[in-house]
TORKOL-4160 file (C-alpha; in steps of 0.2 Angstrom, whole numbers, padded with zeros to 4 digits, m for minus):
446
<pt num="1" X="0367" Y="m0576" Z="m0294"/>
<pt num="2" X="0352" Y="m0587" Z="m0294"/>
<pt num="3" X="0351" Y="m0584" Z="m0275"/>
<pt num="4" X="0351" Y="m0565" Z="m0279"/>
<pt num="5" X="0338" Y="m0566" Z="m0292"/>
<pt num="6" X="0327" Y="m0576" Z="m0281"/>
<pt num="7" X="0329" Y="m0563" Z="m0267"/>
<pt num="8" X="0325" Y="m0549" Z="m0278"/>
<pt num="9" X="0310" Y="m0558" Z="m0285"/>
<pt num="10" X="0304" Y="m0560" Z="m0267"/>
<pt num="11" X="0307" Y="m0542" Z="m0263"/>
<pt num="12" X="0298" Y="m0536" Z="m0278"/>
<pt num="13" X="0283" Y="m0547" Z="m0274"/>
<pt num="14" X="0282" Y="m0539" Z="m0256"/>
<pt num="15" X="0282" Y="m0522" Z="m0264"/>
<pt num="16" X="0268" Y="m0527" Z="m0276"/>
<pt num="17" X="0258" Y="m0534" Z="m0261"/>
<pt num="18" X="0260" Y="m0518" Z="m0251"/>
<pt num="19" X="0256" Y="m0507" Z="m0267"/>
<pt num="20" X="0241" Y="m0518" Z="m0271"/>
<pt num="21" X="0224" Y="m0508" Z="m0269"/>
<pt num="22" X="0216" Y="m0524" Z="m0264"/>
<pt num="23" X="0226" Y="m0525" Z="m0249"/>
<pt num="24" X="0222" Y="m0508" Z="m0243"/>
<pt num="25" X="0224" Y="m0505" Z="m0225"/>
<pt num="26" X="0217" Y="m0493" Z="m0212"/>
<pt num="27" X="0231" Y="m0481" Z="m0207"/>
<pt num="28" X="0230" Y="m0473" Z="m0189"/>
<pt num="29" X="0242" Y="m0460" Z="m0183"/>
<pt num="30" X="0244" Y="m0461" Z="m0164"/>
<pt num="31" X="0255" Y="m0452" Z="m0151"/>
<pt num="32" X="0262" Y="m0461" Z="m0137"/>
<pt num="33" X="0249" Y="m0453" Z="m0125"/>
<pt num="34" X="0235" Y="m0458" Z="m0136"/>
<pt num="35" X="0241" Y="m0476" Z="m0138"/>
<pt num="36" X="0242" Y="m0478" Z="m0119"/>
<pt num="37" X="0225" Y="m0471" Z="m0117"/>
<pt num="38" X="0217" Y="m0482" Z="m0130"/>
<pt num="39" X="0226" Y="m0497" Z="m0124"/>
<pt num="40" X="0220" Y="m0494" Z="m0106"/>
<pt num="41" X="0202" Y="m0492" Z="m0112"/>
<pt num="42" X="0203" Y="m0509" Z="m0121"/>
<pt num="43" X="0214" Y="m0519" Z="m0109"/>
<pt num="44" X="0206" Y="m0536" Z="m0106"/>
<pt num="45" X="0217" Y="m0537" Z="m0090"/>
<pt num="46" X="0209" Y="m0522" Z="m0083"/>
<pt num="47" X="0192" Y="m0529" Z="m0087"/>
<pt num="48" X="0196" Y="m0543" Z="m0076"/>
<pt num="49" X="0202" Y="m0531" Z="m0062"/>
<pt num="50" X="0185" Y="m0522" Z="m0064"/>
<pt num="51" X="0176" Y="m0539" Z="m0061"/>
<pt num="52" X="0187" Y="m0542" Z="m0046"/>
<pt num="53" X="0182" Y="m0525" Z="m0039"/>
<pt num="54" X="0164" Y="m0529" Z="m0042"/>
<pt num="55" X="0166" Y="m0545" Z="m0032"/>
<pt num="56" X="0175" Y="m0536" Z="m0018"/>
<pt num="57" X="0161" Y="m0523" Z="m0017"/>
<pt num="58" X="0148" Y="m0537" Z="m0016"/>
<pt num="59" X="0158" Y="m0545" Z="m0002"/>
<pt num="60" X="0157" Y="m0528" Z="0008"/>
<pt num="61" X="0138" Y="m0528" Z="0005"/>
<pt num="62" X="0138" Y="m0547" Z="0010"/>
<pt num="63" X="0147" Y="m0542" Z="0027"/>
<pt num="64" X="0135" Y="m0528" Z="0030"/>
<pt num="65" X="0120" Y="m0540" Z="0028"/>
<pt num="66" X="0125" Y="m0549" Z="0044"/>
<pt num="67" X="0118" Y="m0533" Z="0053"/>
<pt num="68" X="0101" Y="m0536" Z="0045"/>
<pt num="69" X="0087" Y="m0547" Z="0054"/>
<pt num="70" X="0086" Y="m0565" Z="0049"/>
<pt num="71" X="0068" Y="m0570" Z="0045"/>
<pt num="72" X="0063" Y="m0588" Z="0043"/>
<pt num="73" X="0046" Y="m0595" Z="0038"/>
<pt num="74" X="0041" Y="m0613" Z="0039"/>
<pt num="75" X="0025" Y="m0622" Z="0036"/>
<pt num="76" X="0018" Y="m0639" Z="0033"/>
<pt num="77" X="0003" Y="m0649" Z="0028"/>
<pt num="78" X="0003" Y="m0667" Z="0033"/>
<pt num="79" X="m0009" Y="m0682" Z="0030"/>
<pt num="80" X="m0010" Y="m0695" Z="0043"/>
<pt num="81" X="m0015" Y="m0713" Z="0041"/>
<pt num="82" X="m0021" Y="m0724" Z="0056"/>
<pt num="83" X="m0014" Y="m0712" Z="0069"/>
<pt num="84" X="m0014" Y="m0718" Z="0087"/>
<pt num="85" X="m0019" Y="m0703" Z="0098"/>
<pt num="86" X="m0018" Y="m0705" Z="0116"/>
<pt num="87" X="m0026" Y="m0690" Z="0125"/>
<pt num="88" X="m0019" Y="m0691" Z="0143"/>
<pt num="89" X="m0029" Y="m0675" Z="0147"/>
<pt num="90" X="m0045" Y="m0684" Z="0141"/>
<pt num="91" X="m0042" Y="m0699" Z="0151"/>
<pt num="92" X="m0038" Y="m0690" Z="0167"/>
<pt num="93" X="m0054" Y="m0680" Z="0165"/>
<pt num="94" X="m0065" Y="m0695" Z="0162"/>
<pt num="95" X="m0058" Y="m0705" Z="0177"/>
<pt num="96" X="m0071" Y="m0698" Z="0189"/>
<pt num="97" X="m0085" Y="m0705" Z="0179"/>
<pt num="98" X="m0081" Y="m0723" Z="0181"/>
<pt num="99" X="m0099" Y="m0728" Z="0178"/>
<pt num="100" X="m0100" Y="m0720" Z="0161"/>
<pt num="101" X="m0102" Y="m0733" Z="0148"/>
<pt num="102" X="m0091" Y="m0728" Z="0134"/>
<pt num="103" X="m0079" Y="m0716" Z="0142"/>
<pt num="104" X="m0072" Y="m0701" Z="0132"/>
<pt num="105" X="m0071" Y="m0703" Z="0113"/>
<pt num="106" X="m0055" Y="m0699" Z="0104"/>
<pt num="107" X="m0058" Y="m0691" Z="0087"/>
<pt num="108" X="m0050" Y="m0698" Z="0072"/>
<pt num="109" X="m0035" Y="m0687" Z="0066"/>
<pt num="110" X="m0031" Y="m0688" Z="0047"/>
<pt num="111" X="m0022" Y="m0672" Z="0044"/>
<pt num="112" X="m0013" Y="m0658" Z="0052"/>
<pt num="113" X="m0006" Y="m0640" Z="0047"/>
<pt num="114" X="0006" Y="m0628" Z="0055"/>
<pt num="115" X="0016" Y="m0613" Z="0052"/>
<pt num="116" X="0030" Y="m0604" Z="0061"/>
<pt num="117" X="0038" Y="m0587" Z="0058"/>
<pt num="118" X="0054" Y="m0583" Z="0067"/>
<pt num="119" X="0063" Y="m0566" Z="0067"/>
<pt num="120" X="0081" Y="m0564" Z="0074"/>
<pt num="121" X="0090" Y="m0547" Z="0075"/>
<pt num="122" X="0108" Y="m0548" Z="0080"/>
<pt num="123" X="0112" Y="m0536" Z="0094"/>
<pt num="124" X="0130" Y="m0541" Z="0099"/>
<pt num="125" X="0142" Y="m0554" Z="0092"/>
<pt num="126" X="0158" Y="m0550" Z="0100"/>
<pt num="127" X="0162" Y="m0537" Z="0087"/>
<pt num="128" X="0163" Y="m0551" Z="0073"/>
<pt num="129" X="0151" Y="m0542" Z="0062"/>
<pt num="130" X="0159" Y="m0525" Z="0063"/>
<pt num="131" X="0176" Y="m0533" Z="0061"/>
<pt num="132" X="0170" Y="m0542" Z="0046"/>
<pt num="133" X="0163" Y="m0526" Z="0038"/>
<pt num="134" X="0180" Y="m0518" Z="0041"/>
<pt num="135" X="0190" Y="m0532" Z="0034"/>
<pt num="136" X="0179" Y="m0532" Z="0018"/>
<pt num="137" X="0182" Y="m0514" Z="0015"/>
<pt num="138" X="0201" Y="m0515" Z="0017"/>
<pt num="139" X="0201" Y="m0529" Z="0005"/>
<pt num="140" X="0190" Y="m0519" Z="m0007"/>
<pt num="141" X="0203" Y="m0505" Z="m0006"/>
<pt num="142" X="0217" Y="m0517" Z="m0010"/>
<pt num="143" X="0209" Y="m0524" Z="m0025"/>
<pt num="144" X="0206" Y="m0506" Z="m0032"/>
<pt num="145" X="0225" Y="m0502" Z="m0029"/>
<pt num="146" X="0230" Y="m0518" Z="m0037"/>
<pt num="147" X="0220" Y="m0512" Z="m0052"/>
<pt num="148" X="0230" Y="m0495" Z="m0051"/>
<pt num="149" X="0246" Y="m0505" Z="m0051"/>
<pt num="150" X="0241" Y="m0516" Z="m0066"/>
<pt num="151" X="0237" Y="m0499" Z="m0075"/>
<pt num="152" X="0254" Y="m0493" Z="m0072"/>
<pt num="153" X="0262" Y="m0510" Z="m0078"/>
<pt num="154" X="0250" Y="m0510" Z="m0094"/>
<pt num="155" X="0255" Y="m0492" Z="m0098"/>
<pt num="156" X="0273" Y="m0497" Z="m0098"/>
<pt num="157" X="0270" Y="m0513" Z="m0109"/>
<pt num="158" X="0260" Y="m0501" Z="m0121"/>
<pt num="159" X="0275" Y="m0489" Z="m0121"/>
<pt num="160" X="0287" Y="m0504" Z="m0124"/>
<pt num="161" X="0277" Y="m0510" Z="m0139"/>
<pt num="162" X="0276" Y="m0492" Z="m0146"/>
<pt num="163" X="0295" Y="m0491" Z="m0145"/>
<pt num="164" X="0297" Y="m0507" Z="m0154"/>
<pt num="165" X="0285" Y="m0502" Z="m0168"/>
<pt num="166" X="0294" Y="m0485" Z="m0169"/>
<pt num="167" X="0311" Y="m0493" Z="m0170"/>
<pt num="168" X="0305" Y="m0506" Z="m0184"/>
<pt num="169" X="0297" Y="m0492" Z="m0194"/>
<pt num="170" X="0312" Y="m0480" Z="m0193"/>
<pt num="171" X="0324" Y="m0495" Z="m0197"/>
<pt num="172" X="0314" Y="m0498" Z="m0213"/>
<pt num="173" X="0317" Y="m0480" Z="m0218"/>
<pt num="174" X="0336" Y="m0481" Z="m0215"/>
<pt num="175" X="0338" Y="m0497" Z="m0224"/>
<pt num="176" X="0327" Y="m0491" Z="m0239"/>
<pt num="177" X="0338" Y="m0475" Z="m0240"/>
<pt num="178" X="0354" Y="m0486" Z="m0240"/>
<pt num="179" X="0346" Y="m0498" Z="m0253"/>
<pt num="180" X="0343" Y="m0484" Z="m0265"/>
<pt num="181" X="0361" Y="m0478" Z="m0263"/>
<pt num="182" X="0368" Y="m0495" Z="m0265"/>
<pt num="183" X="0357" Y="m0499" Z="m0281"/>
<pt num="184" X="0363" Y="m0482" Z="m0288"/>
<pt num="185" X="0381" Y="m0487" Z="m0285"/>
<pt num="186" X="0378" Y="m0504" Z="m0293"/>
<pt num="187" X="0371" Y="m0495" Z="m0309"/>
<pt num="188" X="0387" Y="m0484" Z="m0309"/>
<pt num="189" X="0398" Y="m0499" Z="m0307"/>
<pt num="190" X="0390" Y="m0509" Z="m0321"/>
<pt num="191" X="0394" Y="m0494" Z="m0333"/>
<pt num="192" X="0412" Y="m0494" Z="m0327"/>
<pt num="193" X="0413" Y="m0513" Z="m0330"/>
<pt num="194" X="0405" Y="m0511" Z="m0347"/>
<pt num="195" X="0418" Y="m0498" Z="m0351"/>
<pt num="196" X="0432" Y="m0509" Z="m0345"/>
<pt num="197" X="0436" Y="m0498" Z="m0330"/>
<pt num="198" X="0431" Y="m0510" Z="m0316"/>
<pt num="199" X="0434" Y="m0528" Z="m0314"/>
<pt num="200" X="0418" Y="m0539" Z="m0314"/>
<pt num="201" X="0423" Y="m0547" Z="m0297"/>
<pt num="202" X="0422" Y="m0530" Z="m0289"/>
<pt num="203" X="0405" Y="m0526" Z="m0296"/>
<pt num="204" X="0399" Y="m0543" Z="m0290"/>
<pt num="205" X="0405" Y="m0539" Z="m0272"/>
<pt num="206" X="0395" Y="m0522" Z="m0273"/>
<pt num="207" X="0379" Y="m0531" Z="m0279"/>
<pt num="208" X="0382" Y="m0544" Z="m0265"/>
<pt num="209" X="0381" Y="m0531" Z="m0252"/>
<pt num="210" X="0365" Y="m0524" Z="m0261"/>
<pt num="211" X="0357" Y="m0541" Z="m0259"/>
<pt num="212" X="0362" Y="m0541" Z="m0241"/>
<pt num="213" X="0353" Y="m0524" Z="m0239"/>
<pt num="214" X="0338" Y="m0531" Z="m0248"/>
<pt num="215" X="0337" Y="m0546" Z="m0236"/>
<pt num="216" X="0339" Y="m0534" Z="m0221"/>
<pt num="217" X="0324" Y="m0524" Z="m0228"/>
<pt num="218" X="0313" Y="m0539" Z="m0229"/>
<pt num="219" X="0318" Y="m0544" Z="m0211"/>
<pt num="220" X="0314" Y="m0527" Z="m0205"/>
<pt num="221" X="0297" Y="m0526" Z="m0214"/>
<pt num="222" X="0293" Y="m0543" Z="m0207"/>
<pt num="223" X="0297" Y="m0537" Z="m0189"/>
<pt num="224" X="0287" Y="m0521" Z="m0192"/>
<pt num="225" X="0272" Y="m0531" Z="m0197"/>
<pt num="226" X="0273" Y="m0542" Z="m0182"/>
<pt num="227" X="0275" Y="m0527" Z="m0171"/>
<pt num="228" X="0261" Y="m0518" Z="m0179"/>
<pt num="229" X="0249" Y="m0533" Z="m0176"/>
<pt num="230" X="0255" Y="m0534" Z="m0158"/>
<pt num="231" X="0251" Y="m0515" Z="m0156"/>
<pt num="232" X="0234" Y="m0518" Z="m0164"/>
<pt num="233" X="0229" Y="m0531" Z="m0152"/>
<pt num="234" X="0235" Y="m0521" Z="m0137"/>
<pt num="235" X="0224" Y="m0506" Z="m0143"/>
<pt num="236" X="0209" Y="m0516" Z="m0148"/>
<pt num="237" X="0210" Y="m0511" Z="m0166"/>
<pt num="238" X="0207" Y="m0522" Z="m0181"/>
<pt num="239" X="0223" Y="m0532" Z="m0186"/>
<pt num="240" X="0224" Y="m0524" Z="m0203"/>
<pt num="241" X="0226" Y="m0506" Z="m0195"/>
<pt num="242" X="0243" Y="m0499" Z="m0199"/>
<pt num="243" X="0249" Y="m0488" Z="m0185"/>
<pt num="244" X="0260" Y="m0473" Z="m0188"/>
<pt num="245" X="0270" Y="m0468" Z="m0173"/>
<pt num="246" X="0275" Y="m0450" Z="m0168"/>
<pt num="247" X="0293" Y="m0448" Z="m0171"/>
<pt num="248" X="0294" Y="m0436" Z="m0156"/>
<pt num="249" X="0293" Y="m0451" Z="m0145"/>
<pt num="250" X="0312" Y="m0451" Z="m0144"/>
<pt num="251" X="0311" Y="m0434" Z="m0136"/>
<pt num="252" X="0302" Y="m0440" Z="m0121"/>
<pt num="253" X="0318" Y="m0442" Z="m0110"/>
<pt num="254" X="0315" Y="m0434" Z="m0093"/>
<pt num="255" X="0329" Y="m0426" Z="m0083"/>
<pt num="256" X="0336" Y="m0438" Z="m0071"/>
<pt num="257" X="0333" Y="m0435" Z="m0052"/>
<pt num="258" X="0344" Y="m0443" Z="m0038"/>
<pt num="259" X="0340" Y="m0461" Z="m0036"/>
<pt num="260" X="0334" Y="m0457" Z="m0018"/>
<pt num="261" X="0320" Y="m0446" Z="m0026"/>
<pt num="262" X="0313" Y="m0461" Z="m0036"/>
<pt num="263" X="0314" Y="m0473" Z="m0021"/>
<pt num="264" X="0304" Y="m0460" Z="m0011"/>
<pt num="265" X="0292" Y="m0459" Z="m0025"/>
<pt num="266" X="0290" Y="m0477" Z="m0026"/>
<pt num="267" X="0287" Y="m0480" Z="m0008"/>
<pt num="268" X="0274" Y="m0466" Z="m0009"/>
<pt num="269" X="0265" Y="m0470" Z="m0025"/>
<pt num="270" X="0267" Y="m0488" Z="m0029"/>
<pt num="271" X="0250" Y="m0496" Z="m0029"/>
<pt num="272" X="0256" Y="m0513" Z="m0025"/>
<pt num="273" X="0264" Y="m0507" Z="m0009"/>
<pt num="274" X="0248" Y="m0498" Z="m0004"/>
<pt num="275" X="0238" Y="m0513" Z="m0008"/>
<pt num="276" X="0249" Y="m0523" Z="0004"/>
<pt num="277" X="0245" Y="m0510" Z="0018"/>
<pt num="278" X="0227" Y="m0513" Z="0016"/>
<pt num="279" X="0229" Y="m0532" Z="0016"/>
<pt num="280" X="0239" Y="m0530" Z="0032"/>
<pt num="281" X="0225" Y="m0520" Z="0040"/>
<pt num="282" X="0212" Y="m0533" Z="0034"/>
<pt num="283" X="0223" Y="m0547" Z="0042"/>
<pt num="284" X="0224" Y="m0537" Z="0059"/>
<pt num="285" X="0205" Y="m0535" Z="0059"/>
<pt num="286" X="0204" Y="m0554" Z="0055"/>
<pt num="287" X="0213" Y="m0557" Z="0071"/>
<pt num="288" X="0200" Y="m0547" Z="0081"/>
<pt num="289" X="0186" Y="m0556" Z="0072"/>
<pt num="290" X="0194" Y="m0573" Z="0077"/>
<pt num="291" X="0194" Y="m0567" Z="0095"/>
<pt num="292" X="0176" Y="m0563" Z="0095"/>
<pt num="293" X="0172" Y="m0581" Z="0095"/>
<pt num="294" X="0176" Y="m0581" Z="0114"/>
<pt num="295" X="0161" Y="m0570" Z="0117"/>
<pt num="296" X="0143" Y="m0575" Z="0117"/>
<pt num="297" X="0131" Y="m0568" Z="0104"/>
<pt num="298" X="0115" Y="m0559" Z="0109"/>
<pt num="299" X="0100" Y="m0557" Z="0098"/>
<pt num="300" X="0082" Y="m0550" Z="0098"/>
<pt num="301" X="0070" Y="m0563" Z="0094"/>
<pt num="302" X="0052" Y="m0564" Z="0089"/>
<pt num="303" X="0040" Y="m0577" Z="0081"/>
<pt num="304" X="0023" Y="m0582" Z="0077"/>
<pt num="305" X="0015" Y="m0599" Z="0077"/>
<pt num="306" X="m0001" Y="m0606" Z="0070"/>
<pt num="307" X="m0007" Y="m0624" Z="0069"/>
<pt num="308" X="m0023" Y="m0633" Z="0065"/>
<pt num="309" X="m0027" Y="m0651" Z="0069"/>
<pt num="310" X="m0046" Y="m0654" Z="0064"/>
<pt num="311" X="m0057" Y="m0659" Z="0079"/>
<pt num="312" X="m0042" Y="m0658" Z="0091"/>
<pt num="313" X="m0032" Y="m0642" Z="0091"/>
<pt num="314" X="m0032" Y="m0624" Z="0084"/>
<pt num="315" X="m0019" Y="m0611" Z="0088"/>
<pt num="316" X="m0019" Y="m0593" Z="0081"/>
<pt num="317" X="m0011" Y="m0577" Z="0086"/>
<pt num="318" X="0003" Y="m0586" Z="0096"/>
<pt num="319" X="0016" Y="m0572" Z="0095"/>
<pt num="320" X="0032" Y="m0572" Z="0105"/>
<pt num="321" X="0046" Y="m0561" Z="0108"/>
<pt num="322" X="0062" Y="m0560" Z="0118"/>
<pt num="323" X="0081" Y="m0559" Z="0119"/>
<pt num="324" X="0091" Y="m0574" Z="0115"/>
<pt num="325" X="0109" Y="m0578" Z="0121"/>
<pt num="326" X="0120" Y="m0591" Z="0112"/>
<pt num="327" X="0137" Y="m0597" Z="0117"/>
<pt num="328" X="0147" Y="m0611" Z="0111"/>
<pt num="329" X="0158" Y="m0619" Z="0125"/>
<pt num="330" X="0169" Y="m0627" Z="0112"/>
<pt num="331" X="0175" Y="m0610" Z="0107"/>
<pt num="332" X="0186" Y="m0611" Z="0123"/>
<pt num="333" X="0197" Y="m0624" Z="0115"/>
<pt num="334" X="0194" Y="m0621" Z="0096"/>
<pt num="335" X="0196" Y="m0602" Z="0094"/>
<pt num="336" X="0215" Y="m0602" Z="0099"/>
<pt num="337" X="0219" Y="m0611" Z="0082"/>
<pt num="338" X="0209" Y="m0599" Z="0072"/>
<pt num="339" X="0218" Y="m0584" Z="0081"/>
<pt num="340" X="0235" Y="m0592" Z="0077"/>
<pt num="341" X="0230" Y="m0594" Z="0059"/>
<pt num="342" X="0225" Y="m0576" Z="0058"/>
<pt num="343" X="0241" Y="m0570" Z="0066"/>
<pt num="344" X="0252" Y="m0581" Z="0054"/>
<pt num="345" X="0243" Y="m0573" Z="0039"/>
<pt num="346" X="0246" Y="m0556" Z="0046"/>
<pt num="347" X="0265" Y="m0560" Z="0049"/>
<pt num="348" X="0266" Y="m0567" Z="0031"/>
<pt num="349" X="0259" Y="m0550" Z="0024"/>
<pt num="350" X="0272" Y="m0540" Z="0034"/>
<pt num="351" X="0286" Y="m0551" Z="0028"/>
<pt num="352" X="0279" Y="m0549" Z="0010"/>
<pt num="353" X="0279" Y="m0530" Z="0012"/>
<pt num="354" X="0297" Y="m0530" Z="0018"/>
<pt num="355" X="0302" Y="m0541" Z="0003"/>
<pt num="356" X="0292" Y="m0530" Z="m0009"/>
<pt num="357" X="0301" Y="m0514" Z="m0002"/>
<pt num="358" X="0318" Y="m0522" Z="m0005"/>
<pt num="359" X="0313" Y="m0528" Z="m0023"/>
<pt num="360" X="0307" Y="m0510" Z="m0026"/>
<pt num="361" X="0323" Y="m0502" Z="m0021"/>
<pt num="362" X="0333" Y="m0515" Z="m0032"/>
<pt num="363" X="0321" Y="m0512" Z="m0046"/>
<pt num="364" X="0323" Y="m0493" Z="m0044"/>
<pt num="365" X="0342" Y="m0494" Z="m0044"/>
<pt num="366" X="0343" Y="m0505" Z="m0059"/>
<pt num="367" X="0331" Y="m0495" Z="m0069"/>
<pt num="368" X="0341" Y="m0479" Z="m0064"/>
<pt num="369" X="0357" Y="m0486" Z="m0070"/>
<pt num="370" X="0349" Y="m0492" Z="m0086"/>
<pt num="371" X="0342" Y="m0475" Z="m0089"/>
<pt num="372" X="0359" Y="m0467" Z="m0087"/>
<pt num="373" X="0368" Y="m0479" Z="m0098"/>
<pt num="374" X="0355" Y="m0477" Z="m0112"/>
<pt num="375" X="0358" Y="m0458" Z="m0112"/>
<pt num="376" X="0377" Y="m0461" Z="m0113"/>
<pt num="377" X="0374" Y="m0473" Z="m0127"/>
<pt num="378" X="0366" Y="m0459" Z="m0137"/>
<pt num="379" X="0381" Y="m0448" Z="m0136"/>
<pt num="380" X="0393" Y="m0463" Z="m0140"/>
<pt num="381" X="0383" Y="m0468" Z="m0155"/>
<pt num="382" X="0381" Y="m0450" Z="m0161"/>
<pt num="383" X="0400" Y="m0449" Z="m0161"/>
<pt num="384" X="0402" Y="m0466" Z="m0169"/>
<pt num="385" X="0390" Y="m0460" Z="m0183"/>
<pt num="386" X="0401" Y="m0444" Z="m0186"/>
<pt num="387" X="0416" Y="m0455" Z="m0187"/>
<pt num="388" X="0408" Y="m0468" Z="m0199"/>
<pt num="389" X="0402" Y="m0454" Z="m0210"/>
<pt num="390" X="0419" Y="m0446" Z="m0211"/>
<pt num="391" X="0427" Y="m0463" Z="m0213"/>
<pt num="392" X="0415" Y="m0467" Z="m0228"/>
<pt num="393" X="0419" Y="m0450" Z="m0236"/>
<pt num="394" X="0438" Y="m0453" Z="m0234"/>
<pt num="395" X="0437" Y="m0471" Z="m0241"/>
<pt num="396" X="0426" Y="m0466" Z="m0255"/>
<pt num="397" X="0438" Y="m0452" Z="m0260"/>
<pt num="398" X="0453" Y="m0464" Z="m0259"/>
<pt num="399" X="0443" Y="m0477" Z="m0269"/>
<pt num="400" X="0440" Y="m0464" Z="m0282"/>
<pt num="401" X="0458" Y="m0461" Z="m0283"/>
<pt num="402" X="0462" Y="m0480" Z="m0283"/>
<pt num="403" X="0470" Y="m0480" Z="m0266"/>
<pt num="404" X="0459" Y="m0493" Z="m0258"/>
<pt num="405" X="0450" Y="m0508" Z="m0264"/>
<pt num="406" X="0431" Y="m0510" Z="m0267"/>
<pt num="407" X="0431" Y="m0521" Z="m0251"/>
<pt num="408" X="0437" Y="m0506" Z="m0240"/>
<pt num="409" X="0423" Y="m0496" Z="m0248"/>
<pt num="410" X="0410" Y="m0508" Z="m0245"/>
<pt num="411" X="0416" Y="m0511" Z="m0227"/>
<pt num="412" X="0415" Y="m0492" Z="m0224"/>
<pt num="413" X="0397" Y="m0492" Z="m0231"/>
<pt num="414" X="0392" Y="m0506" Z="m0220"/>
<pt num="415" X="0399" Y="m0497" Z="m0204"/>
<pt num="416" X="0390" Y="m0482" Z="m0209"/>
<pt num="417" X="0373" Y="m0491" Z="m0210"/>
<pt num="418" X="0377" Y="m0500" Z="m0194"/>
<pt num="419" X="0381" Y="m0483" Z="m0185"/>
<pt num="420" X="0365" Y="m0475" Z="m0191"/>
<pt num="421" X="0354" Y="m0490" Z="m0185"/>
<pt num="422" X="0363" Y="m0490" Z="m0168"/>
<pt num="423" X="0360" Y="m0472" Z="m0165"/>
<pt num="424" X="0342" Y="m0474" Z="m0170"/>
<pt num="425" X="0339" Y="m0488" Z="m0158"/>
<pt num="426" X="0349" Y="m0479" Z="m0144"/>
<pt num="427" X="0337" Y="m0464" Z="m0144"/>
<pt num="428" X="0322" Y="m0476" Z="m0143"/>
<pt num="429" X="0330" Y="m0486" Z="m0130"/>
<pt num="430" X="0334" Y="m0471" Z="m0119"/>
<pt num="431" X="0316" Y="m0464" Z="m0121"/>
<pt num="432" X="0310" Y="m0481" Z="m0116"/>
<pt num="433" X="0322" Y="m0483" Z="m0101"/>
<pt num="434" X="0316" Y="m0466" Z="m0095"/>
<pt num="435" X="0298" Y="m0472" Z="m0095"/>
<pt num="436" X="0303" Y="m0488" Z="m0086"/>
<pt num="437" X="0310" Y="m0478" Z="m0072"/>
<pt num="438" X="0294" Y="m0469" Z="m0070"/>
<pt num="439" X="0284" Y="m0486" Z="m0070"/>
<pt num="440" X="0296" Y="m0493" Z="m0057"/>
<pt num="441" X="0292" Y="m0477" Z="m0046"/>
<pt num="442" X="0274" Y="m0479" Z="m0048"/>
<pt num="443" X="0272" Y="m0462" Z="m0057"/>
<pt num="444" X="0270" Y="m0467" Z="m0075"/>
<pt num="445" X="0251" Y="m0464" Z="m0073"/>
<pt num="446" X="0246" Y="m0450" Z="m0062"/>
């Protein structure tokens, strides 16, 4: 009895906390569609995907920049100390005047300045620039598709969290209803005991079941609080926000199509499959880019040179232009390894695509069977509930006529409560299984 008194005290304290105006909480009613939309808007994972898209977009711009001219400007100012300058031209020029007394005088050089500007515009690089741009674009599309695949998965995670919150909230209602009935029964049994019409032991058995129901209610409320906080975090709401789910959620069970229909939908709509296609295209382009190293590069070049060495040399307006050719002979024996590496990457992606196809087919078939099973469970549990209600009615009637014991009545009541909970969960699980099949086929989010 001490245990029961302690349990009731805890239960009453929980009720007082929930009813305390100081612990007022924001209440927000959301449908499943609204919850998914809000969750996608505030998803931290999708924000990471957006950053990856920006990075891939910058990579495309970086690849395009290789088409632009390179401009380099260098300049320097130097101070010289005790420089030994031997002007050969001056010596050769003064050789004919052997009789001159001092020969040609060499100026003292203490400083020098020069500046060089070079411009190079690539004209041909074996297609490497063009293939680099194509590859970057393919990878950008792959990143965007991966974001779409993440949206589909996140939408299902939100649906699953919504279903858990729905089940926990509905479970509280069922248990509370049963608790009220059990407490009313205890009150009647107490009057019967006081009137000498019921044994004390039978009344205590009934009260023990009431205590068990109270414990179930406490556990259900705890699970509901955890599920609510989890949903708040997923939706980006304050943790004290109480979310009211829409009970029509359980009606979102779609009519099942043949399994081949969902397989075809998955191959057509799965973003991860489409992303692998673009990654394969990028890998094939990478092979062509690697082969471009076998070819020389051609560029249009131009430059400007200016220099000033006081008392010795001054250069201005030295403009040059032309076409430059560059070829690395080492590419003849180095490029082969680069090509083999690119081909291996392409083969890896092809194998990954085949593996993903098999996994998708397996996932579709598994989720399809689970959806069918979930629907059948609704029918079975609905029939079980009808049987449990009838069994309790008959047992209650027999107990009132002293044909069965209090234990039989309590067992019938426990079976009735269990059947109601199972049917509630079966409906929510069937709706969730239907959403899972759509997620596996890539059509949960259009």
